N, C-alpha and C positions, 0 to 999 in steps of 0.2 A: 611710118604711120601705123603699120600693123604692129610693130614691136611696142610702140608707145601705148597703143590701145590695149594690148594684152597686159602690159604692166599696170596700166590704169585700171583695168577690169579686175585684176587680182589684188589690188591694194586694199580697198575698204572691205570688199567681200571676204578677203582672207582674214582681215582683222575680226570681222563679225563671226566668221566660223571659229576662229581661235577663241573668241570670248565665249561662244556657245559651248565649245568643248570644255573649257575651264569650268564654266558654270555647271555643266553636266557632271564633271568629275567631282566638284565640291559637293553637289547634291548626293551623288552616289556614295561618296566617302562618308557624308553625314548619316546617310541611311544605314550604311554598314556599321558604323560606330554605334548608332542608336540601337540597332537590332542586336548587336553583340552585347551591349550593356543590359538590354532587357532580358536577353536569354541568360546572361550571367547572373543577374539578380534573381530571376525566377528559379534558375537551376540551383543557386546557392541556398535559397529559401527551402526548396524541395529537399536538398541534401541535408540541411540542418534539421528539417522535420523528420527525415528518415533516421538520422543519428539520435534524435530525442526519443523516437519510438523504440529504437533498439536499446537505448539506455534504460527506458522504463521496463521493457520486457526482461532485461537482465536483472533489474531490481526485483521484479516479481519472482523470477526463478531463485534468486539468492534468498529472498524472504521465505519462500517455501522450504528451501533446504534448512534454513535456520530454525523454522518452526519444527521440522522433523527432528533436528538435533536437540532442541530444547525439550521436545516431548520425550526423547530418550533419557534425559536427566530424571524425569519423573517416573517413567515406566521401567527403565532398565537400571536405575540407580547409578547412572554414569556420573562421576564426580565433576566432569568438566567437558564442555563441548564448544566448538568454535566454528564460525563460518565467515568466508571472505565476501566482500562486496565492493564493486567499483562504484564510487560515489560521484566524484567531480564531473560536471558542474552542479550536481544536485547537493542537497543537504541531508545529513543523517543525525538523528537525535534520539536520546533515551529519556525516560521519564514520562511526563504527561499525566493529566488528571483522568484516569480511567478507574471507575469503581464498579465492583461486582457485588450486588446485594442478593444474598441467598436466604430464603425463608423455608424452614422445615415445618410442615404442618403435623401437629401432634394432637391426640385427644385431650391432653391437659392444657393445650395452648401453643401458639406458634412460637418458634425460636428463630430469630433473625440476626444476621450479622452482615456488615458491609466491609468488603476487602479492598484495599488499594492494590491494584495489580500492575499499574504502569504500562508503558508501551515502548516499542521501537518503531521509529517513524522515518520515512524517506520522502522527500518532497522535491519536485522539479516542475517549475511553472505551475500549471493547474492540476498536475497529477501527484497523488500521494499514495504511498503503500505503507501499511501499518500492521504490526504484529502485536496482539494484545490478548491475554488469557487464552493462549493456544490457538487463536484464530488469525487469519490473514485477510486483510481487506485492501481493495484498491478503489480510490475515488478519483474521478475526472470531472471537475466542475460540480454539478449537482448529483451526478450518478455515483453509486457505490456498488461494487461487485464483491461477492464473497469468494475469495480465491481458495481459501482452505477453512473448513468449518472446525470448531472445537470438537474434541473427541467425546462428546456427551451423547448418551443414548437414553431417551425416555422410554422405559419399558415398564409394563404393568407389574412385573415380578421384582424388578431391581433396577435402580437408577443410580449412576455414579456421576457426580460433578467433580471433575479433577481439573485444576487450572494452575498455571504458573504465574506467580507474582514476582515481578522484577524490581530490584533495587539497584540503582546505578552507582558505580564508583569511578573516579577519574573524570575525564571530560564528558559532558553530556551532549555535546554537539560538535561535529567535525564536517569538513568539506574537502578532504584530501582525495587524491586519485584512487587509492585503495585502502579499505579499512577492514580489520578483522574484528568481528563481534564475538566476544568471549562470554560464555555463561558458566558460572560456577555454582554447584549445588551447595546450599547452606543447610537446609533441613526440610523435612516433609512432615506435615502435621495433619491429623485427621480431626477436623472440627466436629463433624457428626458422623457416627453416633456418640453420645455422651457416655453411655454405658453399654455393656455387652448384652444384658438382658433387662427386661422390664421397661419401666418408663424411661424414655430417652434413648432407647436402643434403636437399631436400624429397623427392626420389625415393628416398632411402635409407630413409625411414621405412616401417614396416609397420603402424603404428597410432598412436593417441593416446588418452590417458585423462585425464579431468577429474573433480575432486572439489571441491565448494564447501562451505566452513565458514561458515555463515550462520544467523542467527535464522530465516530462511525456508528451512531445509534441506528441509522437507517439500515446499515448492513447487518447489524445484530438482529433487528426486527425481521429482516428478510430471512435470516438463518432460522429463527424460531418458527416463522410462518411456514417455511418449507420442510422443516424437520418433523418427522412423525411424532405424535403424542403431545406436543406442546400446544397450549391454548392461552389466549389472553382474554379471560372472562370480563375483566373490568375495562378493557380497551385503554389501558394506561401504560403499556410498555412493560408490564410484569407478566411473564409467561409461566404457566403452571403445568406441572406434570403429575398426574394421578398415578401413584405407585405404592407398592406394599413394603418396599425396603429402600432406604436412602443412605448414601455415603457421600460426604463432602470432604474432599482432600485438597490441601493447599501445598504446592511445591514452591519453596522460596529459593530464588536464584539471584545472585549478584551478577550484574553485567558491566562490562567495560569495553570501550572502543579503543583499539590499538592501531 
């Protein structure tokens, strides 16, 4: 009797406990798997975000180096300069509709000209970095930051507007792992002054105005508003510098992506 009672008592109860243990194990396993998947997904997204930020920071540094090298073409007369850039998975392109309109104010009447200056542009998701007319900008959504200002100084005694105009050769867009941006000097021209002395000379000018038509117009406006001496009297995006002497120099460079 005692043996049968013990066997009878452990039969159904044992099965119930066994079922409970299996159910508990399944629930625990599901919880572990779900938690691991959640952590993996969140961790992967965070890692991907860190990699994207790093990629964009590297692009900033590369563009600043390229801007310095291209400036050397104009200032030092270097025939050729090149800079490397890690691109993939971003895109890199040359060209772009960037126009620089310069107006020299003279007693006999204003002299104005619009220059096609082009751009070098990097894009990844909502971030873009651009080099144009010796300036470097970064845009993230609606915000634009001036990473490097153009080397223009508005001074009462003398103002020089020197800029690089780029013309692309070869492919204008690439997305490979590493790209070398090559800039080769074509020529340098002095658009103003027209003459050494008298009318149309550097000393004949009473001021100079600059307007930039660019996808980074917000960044250009920010540069002019922060730089000493420039003003926008008509509030139309044309910034004027009152000065006694003006020089406007164009450095023409052919660019290619290798």
